[in-house]
C-alpha positions in Angstrom: 17.9 89.1 178.8 14.8 88.4 176.8 11.6 90.2 177.6 8.8 87.9 178.7 6.1 90.6 179.3 5.1 93.6 177.3 6.1 95.8 180.2 9.7 94.4 180.1 9.7 94.8 176.3 8.8 98.5 176.4 11.1 99.2 179.3 13.9 97.6 177.3 13.0 99.7 174.2 12.9 102.9 176.2 16.2 102.4 178.0 18.1 101.2 175.0 16.6 104.0 172.9 17.7 106.6 175.5 21.2 105.2 175.6 21.5 105.2 171.8 20.2 108.7 171.5 22.6 109.9 174.2 25.5 108.2 172.3 24.4 109.9 169.1 24.1 113.3 170.9 27.7 112.9 172.2 29.2 111.6 169.0 27.3 113.9 166.7 27.9 116.8 169.0 31.6 116.2 169.1 31.8 115.8 165.3 29.7 118.9 164.7 31.7 120.8 167.3 34.9 119.9 165.3 33.3 120.6 161.9 31.1 123.6 162.5 31.9 124.9 166.0 29.6 125.6 168.9 26.5 126.0 166.7 27.0 122.4 165.5 27.2 121.1 169.1 24.0 122.9 170.1 22.3 121.7 166.9 23.2 118.1 167.6 21.9 118.3 171.1 18.6 119.8 169.9 18.2 117.2 167.2 18.9 114.4 169.7 16.5 115.8 172.2 13.7 116.0 169.6 14.4 112.4 168.4 14.5 111.1 172.0 11.2 112.8 173.0 9.3 111.6 169.9 10.6 108.0 169.9 9.9 107.8 173.6 6.4 109.2 173.2 5.7 106.6 170.5 6.8 103.7 172.7 4.8 105.0 175.7 1.7 105.5 173.6 1.8 101.9 172.3 2.6 100.6 175.8 -0.3 102.5 177.4 -2.6 101.8 174.4 -1.9 98.1 174.8 -3.8 98.2 178.1 -6.9 99.8 176.4 -9.6 98.2 174.3 -8.8 98.0 170.6 -10.6 101.3 169.7 -8.8 103.1 172.6 -5.5 101.7 171.4 -6.0 103.0 167.8 -7.3 106.3 169.1 -4.3 106.8 171.4 -1.7 105.7 168.9 -3.0 107.5 165.9 -4.0 110.6 167.8 -0.6 110.7 169.4 1.0 110.3 166.0 -1.0 113.1 164.6 -0.2 115.4 167.5 3.5 114.5 167.2 3.5 115.4 163.5 1.9 118.8 164.2 4.3 119.5 167.1 7.2 118.4 164.9 6.3 120.8 162.1 5.9 123.6 164.6 9.2 122.9 166.3 11.0 122.8 162.9 9.3 126.1 161.8 10.5 127.7 165.0 14.0 126.3 164.7 14.2 127.4 161.0 13.9 131.0 162.2 16.7 130.7 164.8 19.9 132.1 163.6 23.2 130.3 164.3 21.9 126.7 164.2 23.4 124.2 161.8 20.4 122.6 160.1 22.2 119.7 158.5 23.4 118.7 162.0 19.9 118.7 163.3 18.7 116.7 160.4 21.4 114.0 160.6 21.1 113.6 164.4 17.3 113.2 164.1 17.7 110.7 161.2 20.4 108.7 163.0 18.4 108.6 166.2 15.2 107.5 164.5 16.9 104.8 162.4 18.7 103.5 165.4 15.5 103.6 167.4 13.8 101.5 164.7 16.6 99.0 164.8 16.3 98.8 168.6 12.6 98.3 168.4 12.9 95.5 165.8 15.6 93.6 167.6 13.8 93.9 171.0 10.6 92.6 169.5 12.3 89.8 167.6 14.2 88.7 170.7 11.3 88.9 173.1 9.3 85.9 174.3 6.0 87.8 175.0 3.0 85.5 174.8 0.2 86.5 172.5 -2.3 86.4 175.4 -1.0 87.7 178.8 -2.7 86.6 182.0 
């Protein structure tokens, strides 16, 4: 189904992004459980949760920002981006101090989720039929 409104487009992006991130959490968790043990599984779930929350926040910020005037849009999107960068650095600094986590697993699940989310965003936008001016 092709999205014909911005609400349908962002709903599609959020749902497909959540499905992809859950699939990466399951697959990455199983692989990490096999390779590293329980710390790998926990690390994969943490990495996927971080990626899901941040990619979802981006889509929601653009969705809500699209209903604001141009200055409000930029303020919300760029302010949200800055806040996410600061929170991401804080989360990683806390996780760096936690013993027993497998850092490569966290890294690869975040990277896989973000790259998959970007692919989903691109395909959803290219396939959509959203008019430039909505009534």
